[in-house]
N, C-alpha and C positions, 0 to 999 in steps of 0.2 A: 541474454534474458529480460524481457520488458517488465516494468513495474507490476502491471496486472499480475504478470507468470509468479513473480516475487512474492507477491501478496497472497496468493493462492497456496504456494507452498508454505509459507509462514503459519496461514491459519488452516492448514489441510487437517492437521490433528485436533481442531477445536468442534468439530461436528459433534453435536448433541449438547453443547454446551448454551445455556443461556447467557446472555450479556444484558447487564443492566442499562436501561435506556435512560441516559442522562442529558439528551440535546437539549432540552430546556433549559438545565442547569447550566449548561454551557454558555447560552446566551444570556442566562440572568447574573449569572457571578460577576465578581470584580476582578476577575484576571485580566493580564495584560492583552491587547489585541493578537499579539504572536502566540501566547498560550492558548486563546481562543481559535485561533486559526488552525493551530496545530491539531487541537482536540477534535474541531469539525472535519479535517482532514483524516484523521483517524476512522473517525465513524463513517465518512465515504470509502476510504479504502477498504474496511471491514465489509460494509455491503456490496462492494463490487465484486467480491468474491464470492458472492451469493449467499452469503450469511445474514440475517437480518437481526437487528438488533431488538430487543423487546424488553418489557418488565418482567421482573421475576415476581410471580404470584405466592406470596406466602403463606396463603390459605389452601395451596393445593393439597389435595387427599393424599400426595404421594408421601407427605411429611409422617403421615401415619405406618407404624411398624405393626403388621398383623400378625401376631404370634399364638392365635387361638388354636392353632393345629399343633402347636409346639409344646406349650406349657400352660396350666392353669394356677401356676405360683406365681403372682406378681412380683416377688423379689427376684426370683431367676429371671423373670421377663423384663425387668429393668436393666440386670445386669447384661442380657444379652441384648438390648436396645443401645446399650452403651458401647457396643463393639466397634472400633473405629472403623472397620472396614465395610460395616453395613449400616451405620446410623450416624446421626449428629445429634449434639445436645438438645436442640430444639425440636425434636421427633417425640411423639406421642406413641403409647404403646397400647394395642388392643388385645385382649386376653377375655376367655369365657371364664365367669367366676361363678362358684356354686351360690345360690339363693342363701344358703343359711350362714353364709360368710359376709352377706351384705347388710349395711343399715344406711339410712338417710340423714342428711345434715339438716336440721338443726336438733330432731327430736328422736332420733336413733331409729325406732320402729323396725327392729330386725327380726328374725324368724323366731327367735327366744325372748322377745320383749315381754316384760309382766303385763303389758296391755297392748290389745290388737291395733294394728295399723288402720287408722280411720280412713285413709286414702285408698288404701287396697279394699278395705271392707266396702266403700262407697260405689267403687268399680264392680265388684262381687254382686251387691245388691242391685245395682243397674243391670247387669248382664241378666240376673234371675228374675226381672221384672217387679222385683220387692221395693225398690225406690226410682221413679222414672223422673223426680222432679227434685230439687235441691231442699225444699221445705221437708222436714222429717228425717233427711239422711243421715248418714255418720258423719258427713262433713260438715253440714250444719251444726250438728251435736257437739262436734269437736270445736269448730270455731267461736260457739257461744260458751262453752266451758273453758277452753284453754285460752287464756287472755294476759299473758305475762306484764308485769307493769314495766320491765325495762330489760336490757340485755343480759344484767346478770342472773335474774330469775330466769329467762329463757334457757340459759346455760346450765342452769342447777345449782348456783350458786347462792348461799344465804346472806343477807346484809353484812353480818361481821366479816365475810371472808371475801367479798367483793370490793374491788376499786371504785373510786367515785365516778370515774368515767363511764364504768359499765352501769353504774346504779343512775346516771344521769341518760343514757343512751337509751331511745326506744329498743324494743325487742328486735327491729329490722336492723339495729346497729351491732348486732351481736357478730364478734369475731371470735377465732379460737386463738389458745396460746401459741400454736406453731404459725399464725398467719403474720403478714407482715405490714398490714394496714391497720389503722387504728378504728375504734368504735364510730368517731367523728367523720373519717372518710367512708366507712360503711354506711353510716347514716345516709349521707350525701348521696352515695352510690343507690342505695335502695329507695330515696325517697322520692318515689315517683307513682306510688299507689299500688304497684303490683306485687307486693308482700303476701304470699299466700301460705306462710308457714306456721301462721297462729293468727287468733282473732285480737281485736275486733276487727270485723269488715263488714261492709255495706250487704245488703241482702242482692243487691244488682251484681256486684263483684261475686258474693256466693254463688249467684246462679252462673255467673259466666263460667266459673271455676268447675261445677258440675257438669256443665255441658262440655268442657274441653275434656274432661276425664272420659264422658259418655263417646265423645266423638274418636277419641284415641282407643277406646276399647273396640268400638264397632270397626273401626279400620282395621286392627290387628286381627280381630275373628275372622273378618271377610277376606282380607288379603295378605295376611300373616305380617310377621315384622320384619321390616327392609331397614337395615342400618342406612341412615343416611350419611354418604359418603360424598357428597358435592361440596362439603366444605369441612376442616379440620375439626371443627367443634361439634360435628353433626352426631356422634355417638354420646351415650350417657357418661358424665365424667366423674372422676372418683381420684381418692387419694389412698394409700396404703398406710395402715395403723399395725405397727410392729409391737409387740409385748412378748420378750424373751424368744421362745421358738415359735410362737403362734402369730397369725396374722389376721386382719381383717380389713374391708373393704369400704370406706366412708362415701356414698354418692353425694357429690356436690351440685351437680348438673344433670338435669332430665329425668326429674323426680317422678314428673307425670307418667313417663314411659316406665320407668323403674316400677311404680305402684302397681301400674296396669298389666305389666307381665308378671310381678308377685301375685296379683289377683287370679290371672290364668293360669296359675299352677306352674310356670315354668321352673325348673330346677337349675339350668345355668344360664348366663346372659352375657352378652358382649359388653365389655366396659373400656373405656378408654383411660387410662392412668395419665391424664393430662394437668393435674392441678399441682402447681408446685407449692412445698417441696412433694413430689411424688412420692416418698417412704417419710412417714413420721415415726422416729422410734421413741419408745416411752424412756429409754435411758439417756436420751438426749435432751431433757426436759430443761436443764440449764442453760441450753442454747437456743432454745425457742426465741424467736424474736420478740413475741410479746411478754415473754417472762424476764429475757433481759431488760428490757427497759421498764418493767416493774409493773406493766398493766396487770398482770396475773403473778400471785405468789408459785411457788414451787407446789406447795399443797394442792391450791384450786387448781392449777394447770393439770395436775394427775388426777383431780377427781373428773374434770370433764373429759379427758382421755379414756378414763375407765368408765365413764358412763357411756360414751361412743363404743368403746370396744365390745362392753358387755351387753349393747342394744337396750341400756335402760334409760328411762325418762327420769326428768326432775322430780325431787322428792314432792312436790306440790301439785304434781300432775296425778291425777287420779281416775283418768280414762275419760273417755269421751261420753260415755254413759253416765256419768256422775251428777248432771242435772243442775248443777248450781255454777255461777260464774266464781272464778278465783280472786 
């Protein structure tokens, strides 16, 4: 049996596997000439058998586990996704979630919120022809009224219960008690002028935001809602909040689509549980990273958790019709 026949026999069971292309690394590393030669020869033999070495795209949509037709319970979904025969720890989970169990970061605005969602109201009014431009819209009123001075105020914490780092950070530096990053890191991440969760913002940015809502709404009305499965982060992204035997979903990514689907009266929407940690349990408060490092006290951390869970807003927020700046 010649070398090619032996190689084919060795690699016959490898069909369907993707091998990482490290050819450039082979030539650039500091291995001995003999090791380099062996690795290049190995690559040559594999390709002679008819198998092509290619890079593994970690953003392939196959990393998503679609459980929409199996369960609407996110906790069950996470357990199912973790099954060793069907998944890997890096995969996200897609499920359909009832609208009344959803709220958005950082202002809540759930179905049972004390105040109406200004983003969903903007879409409703736009589609009904009540507001066709940014001026006078619910969106403009919201940005004019809600202008928290810092991250602590955005999260609903009073001065005497907030860490100095939260008081110094701008609103767009807000982090949750269960997050891993700091207000400084979040501020740097969001310090690009794209913050749209509170005011103040310029008139031009407000107009751009308004047009974005309008474009999304018209697209869904005329073409239906199509999940973007071309990349792994294409769905609306969220985390699961658990309190006792109850759970809620906190939307972290795709808030424009979320507000639009709510405005259109959708009862259930597809959500990707992809934010880590996927499940935040209230009883684990002492283990939350930003509680362990003392950025949040236990009491302030639970206060923030309960605000989200109950879809409530900070006490200083009085609704976008308040007419005065905070």
